N, C-alpha and C positions, 0 to 999 in steps of 0.2 A: 411317624417317620416323615421327614420333610424331604421332599425330591428336589433336586438341582439340576438344571438343565444341563450342567458341565459335567454330570455323572452319567454313568451307562448302566443299564441294567443287563448282566449276563445271564443268558440262560440256556440250559440243556434239556432235550425231551428224550423219553425211551417209550417207545411206539410198538404196536403189534399189527400185524395185518396177515390174511392169507396170502397176499402177494409176496414176491422176493424183490427185496428194494434194489439189489444189484441189477437184476434183470430187467425190471419194468421201469426204472428210473424213479426219482423223486417226485414227480408231476402227476404221473399215474398213480404211483402209491397213494399220495396224500388225499386225491379225491375218491379214492376206493372207498365203497360202504365199510368195507371190514376193518379199515384202518382205525384204531383207536390209540390212545395215549395212557400209558401206566401212571406218569409222572411227570413234574416238571420240577429242575431243580433252577433256583434263580437267586440272583444277589443283585443289590443296588450298590453301586460304588464299592466300598470298604467294609460294608455291613456282612453281618453273619449270612450264610448260603441256608435259603428255606425250601422246602418242598412242598409243591402243592400236589393234590391227587384230586381225579374226578369225583364229584359230589361236593368238594369242597366250594365256598363261594370264591371268586376272584380275588385275589390279593388287592388290597386297597391302593397300595403302594404302586402296582403295575399299571392300575386303571389311571392313577393321576398321572404317572408318569408319561404314559401314552398318550393322554389327552392333552399334555402340555408341550406334545412335541418331541419329548425326551428321545434318548438313542438307546438302541438294543443290540446285543451282540451276541454271536454264537460261533462255533466251529465249524464251518461249512453251513453258513447262514442260509443259503438256499433251502436246505432242508427244513431248519426251525421255522424259516419265515413261511413255506407251504403249508407244514402241519398247523402252525398258528391259523394261516388264513382259511383254510378248508376243514379244521377239526376244531380247535379251541374256540374259534369266533361264532360259527353257527350252531354247535353243540353244548357249549358250555359259558357262552355270553362274554368271552374275552373281548377286549376292544379293538378296533380295527387298526391296523398300521400300515403307513405308506411304506413303499420299499426304500425310500429316502430315509427313513428312520433307522435303518439296519447298518450295522457294521459287520465285516466278517474278518475274525482273527485268524481263521486258516489263510483268507487271501492276503492278509498282512504279512504273516509268516512266510508265505511262498514269495512275496515280493520281497521278503528280506533275505531269501536264498535259503530257507529252511524246508526240510520235508514236508509233503502234503499231510501225512498222518499225524494225528495229536500224540500218539506214543512216539514217534521217532522224532518229532519236532521237539518234544520235552527232553529226551535223551540227548539232543544235538545241543541243547543249550546247558545240558547238565543241571538241569532243576532239582531240587530237594524233592519237589511233590512230582510224583510219576503216576502214570495211568495204572489203574488197578486190571492186570492182565487175566487173573482168575475170573473177576466178575464179568470181563468179557464174555466169557463162554455162558454164562447166565444170562447176559443180556441176548446174545444169539438165540439161545434156546426160548426165551419168552417172548421173542419177536414174532416167533412162528406158532402156529395152532399145536397143542398137545396131542389132539385127535380130532379128524374130521370123517364123519359117517352120516348115515342117513337121519341120525337123531340130532344132526347139528355140529356145532364147532365148540371144542373144548380148549380152554385156556391154561397156561400154567399161572394160574391165580392164588394159589395158597399164599397166606399172610408171609410165612417165612420168606419165601422166594421174592415177594414184592419188596419187603424191606430190605432183602440183599440188593435188588434193583436199585431202590432208592440211596443206598450207600454208593453204590456203583456210579450212579447219575451225579451225586454230589461231588465224588472225586473227579470224576472227568470236567466238572465245572471249576474246581480247584486247579486242575492243571492248566485249562484254559486261562483263567485269570493269571496264573502265574506266568504263563507265555506272553499275554497280551502287556504285562508290566516290563517285559524285557526287550519288546520289539516297537519299531516306530510304527505310526500310523500311516495310511496311504497319504500321500500329497493330495491336495484338492483336485488336481488336473487327472491324477490316477485314480482317485475315487469317483470321478465320473466316468471314466472309463469301466470301472467295476459295476457302477449302477446302470450303466448302458448294456454292459453284459448281461446282468439280471432281467433287464427288460427283452433283450432279444432271446433269451432262454425263455421267457414268460410267454414270449409270442408264438415261438416255434415254428414249424414248417409242414405243410400239407403232404400227407402220405397217401399214395394210390393205393389203396387196401385191396380192392379187386385184382390189380396187376400183381401185387405181392402174393396174393392167395393162388392165383393163375400160375405164377413162376414155382411157387411150392410144389403145385401139381406136376409141373413138367420136369422139375429137378427129381421127385420122387419115382415119376415113370422112368427117367432116365437112367438113375441110379439102380433101379430095380433089374432094368435090361441088363446095364453094365455088369452086375453084379452076377447076374445068371451067365453071362458068357465068360466073366472072369473065372467062375466056378468050374466050366467046362474047360477053358484053356489051360487051366493047373491042374486038372484032374482031380478036384477038391480041395487041393491044398491052400488055396485063396479064396474066401467065400464074398469077399466085399472090396470094392477099390479103394475103401478108405482104411483098409487094415494094413498099414505099412509095416509092421515087423513081420507079418506072414509073407507078403510080397517080397520083401527084402531076403527072407529066407529062401523062398523059393527061386528067385534069381540067383542065390549062392548056390543051389542045389543044381542048377542049369549052366552053372560053370561062368556066371557073370557077376564080377566083382563090383561092388559099388558101396558108396557111404550111406546110403539110403535111397528113399524114392521121394525126396522133396521135389519142388517142381524144377529147380534148376538141375538136378542131379538127373531126373528123367529126362529133361530136354538134351543133355550131354549124352546120355545113354543112345537116345534115339538118332543121333548123328552118327553112329557106327553101324556096321554090318551086324545085323543080328538075326537068329533064328527066328521063324516066322511067328512060333508062340510066344517068344519072348516080347518080341517087337508089338504083338496084338495086345498083350497084358499091359505093357508099357502106354500104349496108346490109350486103353481104355482108363488107365491111371490118370494120365494126362487130362484127359477130357472131361472126368467125372470126379475128382477129388478137390477140386477148388475150395479152399475154406471160406472164402469171401461170400458163398451162398448161405453160409450160416447166418449172415445178417438178414435174411428175410425173416427168420423167426424172430429175432431180436427186434426187427421193426414192428412186427405186430405186437409183442409184449410191451413195447414201449409207447404204442400209439394210444393217445387220450380218445375219450369218447367222441369228442368232434373231429376226429380224422388227423390231428395234428401231433407231431413228435415233438416234445418239450426237453430242454435240459441236454442239448446235444454238444454244448461249448464249455470247456473248462478255463476259467480266467486264469493266466499266469501258469498255465500246464507245464510249460517249459520253463528253464532256470533264465533265459533272456527275456522271459515275459509274453512269448509266443502263446498262443490258445492252442490246447490240444482238445480232442475230442472224447465224448462218452458214449456210452451204450452203443450205436450202430456204428462209430468211428468214421464219420464222413472224411476225415483226414486221408484215410487209405481205401477209399473207394477205387476200383479199377477205372481207367480213362474213359471207357465207352466207345461208342460207334458213331459214326455221322448220322446227322439228324435224320435224313430220308431213311436210311437202314433202321434207324431206332424207331420211327413211326410204324414200318413195315414191319418189323421183329414184334413190337407191341401186339400190334393185331393178330399175328400169328399165336403168340403166346396165350393170348385171352381165349383162344381155342381149346386149351389145355391139352393139346396132343403133341408130345414130345417128338415123335418121328416124324410130323410135318415141320417142327421147328428144324429138326435136323436136316431135312431135305431141301428145306428153303435157306436157311441161315447158317447151318453149320452145328457143331456139337452143342447140345442144349443146354449143358451146365455152363459152357463158355458164353453162350449168348445170354443166359440169365445175368451172369456175373457182369457182363458189360452194360445190361440193362439198369443195374442198382441205381446209379445216379437218377435216370429218369423216373424212379419209383416216388421221387421228391417233384411235386408238382404246385401250380398256382391255382386257386379255387376259381369256380365260374366267373368270369368277368374281370378275373385279374391275371397278371402275368408276372414272370420272375425276371428280374433284370441283374445283371453281374459284371463286374470288371475285376481284372486280375493283373498285378503289376507286373510287368515284363523285365526279366533278369534283374530283378530288384537288388539281390544281394550283389552281383557284379558292379551294377550302377553304385551302389551305396560304398562298397570298397573302393571304387576309382575315384569318387568323390572325398572319400574320408583320407585317402593317401595323397590326394592333390595331383592325380596323374592326370595332367589337362588334356592330351591327345586323345585318350581314352574318355574322359568325360565329353569331349567335343564329338568324339564319333557317335556316342550313346544319344546325345542330345539331336545331332543332326540325322539321326535315323539310320545310320550306315551299319552294315553287316559286321559286327565286331568279331563275330566268330569266324567268318571268311579273312577278315584282315587278320587275326591271329594266326589262323592257318597259313596266310601267305609269308608271315615272318618266320613261322616255323619251318617251313619248306622251302624259303628263300625264292618264290615266284609270285608273279603277278596275282591280285586276288581274283581277277576274272579267269584266272587258269585253275582255281582252286576246286578239286574233285568234291563230290559228295562226303566221302569217306574223310578226306582232308578236312573239310570243314567241320565234321563231327569231331575230329580229335580237336581242332581249335576251340570247338565249343567246350570239349571236356577241360581243355586247359584254362579256358576264361571262368568257367563256373568252379573248377576244382583247385586250381593251383594257387588262388589267392589266400590261402590260408598255410602256406610253406609246405605244401604236399611235396614228398620226395618221390624219386623215379620209381620206385617199387610200387607204392599205392598207385600211382597214375596210370601203371601198367595194369594192374588189377582192375582198375575202372574201366579202361579199355577193353580187356578181355569180357568182363561181365555185360558190356554193350556190344560184343561179338566182334569187337575189332583187335585182331593180333597185331601187335608191335613187340620187337625184340628189346633187349635191355639197353643196347646202344641208343637206338631210337627213342626210348623214353627218357634216357639221360640227356641228349639233346633237346629234347621238349621242354624240359624242365629249365635246361640252361637258356634256352632261349626266350621262354616266358619271362625268367627273371631279368635276362638282360634287357628286354623289350619294357619291362614295367618297374624300373629302380625306384619309383616313389613306394611301390606297395613292398618291395623287400625292406626299404627303409622303414616303413611302417611298422613291421613285424618286429625290429630291433627296438624301435623306440617305445613301442608297446610294453615289451618285456622289460627294458631298462626303467623306464618310469615305474612301473608297478613294484620293481624290487627296490627301487630308489625310496619309493613311497614307505614302504614296509621297513626299511632300515633306517631310514631319518624320521619319519613319523611325521614329515611335512608334505604339503600338497605338491604333485609333480605332475606337469602336463606331457600329453603325447600327441601325436596326429596332428601337429601344427597347431597345436593349442584347442582342439575340438574335445579332447579326451582329457580328464582329470583324475589321477589316482590321489586319494588320500586316506588316511587311518582314522577310524573313529571307534573308540569302545572294542579295541582289539579285533576289528573287521575292515578288511581292504575294501573301499568302495571306488568303483569305476564309475564316475559322473558322466554320462553321455550329453550330447549336444542338446536334448531336449530338456535336461535337468534331472531325469531320472537316473536311478543308480543301480547298477549291479553289485550284489556283495559277496565276499570271498571272505570265509570265515577262519579266524586263528593262522592266519598267514606267517610263514616264516621263510629265511632263505637256507640253503645249504649250498655247499661247493661241490661240484660233479667235474669229472674230468672229460674234456672235449677228445675229440678223435684225433687231435692233433698234440694230444698229452699235456694240455694246460688246464689249470683250475678257473672255474668260471661260475659264478652264483647261479643258483635256479631258485624257483619260487614253487612252495607247497602251501596247500590251502585244504580246508574241509569244505566239503559240499556233497550234494547228491550226484552219485556215480550215474552216467547216464546210460550205461549198460547195465549195471546189477541193481539200480534205483535205491542202493543203500548210502547212507551218511558214512563218508570215509575220507581220509586224508588221500590227496592226489597230487600230481605236478602238473603244472600249467607252464606255459611258453608264449613266445610271441605270437606266433602263427594261430594259436587256441585263443588267446586275448584278443586278437584281431577278428577271429571268427564271431566271438561272443558279442563285441562291438557291434560288428556289420549286422548280425542278425537281430540285436536289440534295437538298433536305429532303424532297420527295416520294419520291424514290429512297433515302433512309436509312428512312423508314418502311416502305418495301417490303421493304428487306433486313432491317431488325430483325423484320419479320412472317416473312420467310422462316425465320430462326435459330428463331423462337419456334415455328414450326410443325414444323421439323425436330426440336426437342428434344421435342416431344409424339409424336413417331412418324410424322408425316404425311411421305409420299415425295413431296416437289416433283418434278416431270418437266419442268416448264416454266415460262418467265417471259415473259410477252409485254406490254410496255409497263406497265400499272399493275396486271396481273393475275398470279394465281399459280394454276398447274394442278397438282395432286397425284394420284397413284393410290392406291387402297386397296381392300381387300375390300370387297364389295358390303353386308355386313352391319356395316361400321364407318363407312359414310357419313353422317357426321352434320354437315349444312350448317351449323346454328346453331354448333357448336363451331368448325367451320372459319372462320365469318366473324367470330366474337368474337375469335379469335385475329389474325386480320387488323386488326380494329378496335382493338385495344387500344392506348392512346397510350403510348409511352415517357415518361420522367419530363422529359424535355428538352422534348417536345411536350405538356405538360399543355395542356388547353383548346384544343385544335386539334380541331376537329368532323370526325373520320375516319368514313367511312361506306363499308362493302363490300356490293356485292350479289353472289349466288352461284347456281351451278348444279350438279346431279349429272347425269350422262350418260354412256352407254357410249362417247360419241364426242364429239372435240373441238368446240365450238360457240363461238357469241358471243351 
């Protein structure tokens, strides 16, 4: 077989381990001594699929292809890459590969707007070849031990099952190759972003395991005490603060009607006059049922022997290209407490005394939840340095819409939330109250995507600010009147997208910064960076307006952000604007990552609009770091980018 550099070897591996992959993550899984490989299905270019099993020589074609610098691909390459590196190379003599030799078909599919699952992506494309769903059950069974006892570990290794697993592996590879034939490759700039994502995940971030273990002890003590009190208060009806159904039923029996005991519901109930026992039970629930503390166990599960957690980021986790989190989900960490309070609380928690934590700092579970960020830290002699884009979506929206006065206000460092409040209430900016400023902030950050008065009122209520319907209508009206460029942007985005679908020609919006075009039955939104968002199988329908006129509306297939299912959905100007703004903000962050990396900054984490790096203490230059974050690419000239940063031994907000 002759290898050619323009061909790719596609590969799929089936593995087994005493560890659970979903809990510990690919990095911890791959390096564990119990992890092994059942088989590898592989294929060079258009040749037939072959299967390798342990005990067989490494296929010559794979060796030659690897040594000649050839490329390899897989669905979710990170997993195959790590198993290759930590199992196939040291145990079976497979050739070493550089990360640059890998491509990820899953990453390419997600960048094309398809689902992250191999099965769902194949269905979305309507492929003839589909994933073997029955074989999946066999794979799940064989990935775990058949039995573990004092005599050792027994695996599901009978020949019939192994043969069935090989068939399943080959079928997966067929599906992956079929998908690869239907989707575009990542553009070179985006490929560099993906490669950097892999290096960041490889690098990982340090975990303070001692603090995590002490925190677990404090949580267990606190919950044990709370459970005992809950049992007493409810006369045995509720034995645990985390037993939501039992507590809800007990409240009903006490004459308290509620829709459950989730955090928000409990907060609302505690604002009312309640019987002493009901108030006591709800306070126990509020102080001890935070789900965020479940991250403590997840942290230890995912931590590698060298004390670092790896694989926390998911490339293109959102349809706009933004990263999402994995394992301990750093994207939804609670905000945390001030630095000095954090230091003091850590000292107390390390004593593993829940009562002392309660006396000095407050409800122990709440304290631990606020310390989750601080459990990520820098090793001895090094520090963390970070910068976060300030109001980046509002800034990008103003720039994209051509709202010159708003762009200028951002660029000059004015308080745009206060300015918006002064417009809403018709008063001087210096007379704006704290509550009015918060409403101005909610308007600036929320109304830019054609939010209506009802939704705006809901957002204010969630923030503890009560406004009536009339005030909500007035705020929306004043926002739109004061930002005509933004309201025009919604209309131009919708009209351009519909026109591109109906005409098949390229149509521009946002003063030429956004281009819509059809290609292979996919509507593409070309962003200023050159990257594209994809809307599959678009079509237009006629809908009736509130004023009884017919107008065209746009439908397309995509991943539903709520159900996570592939389905047809309707979009409109405000949503298209939101997609564009979030995607542009993401591109600014991605290019900042590349700039920082090229200057030697070791990025270890990306959370929303924030980048975190690890460096030697003597080289921690915050001005240099933030300057690289704020540098606008040529395609974003004039966008008022601003970043705020910090330097600390522990992760913070």
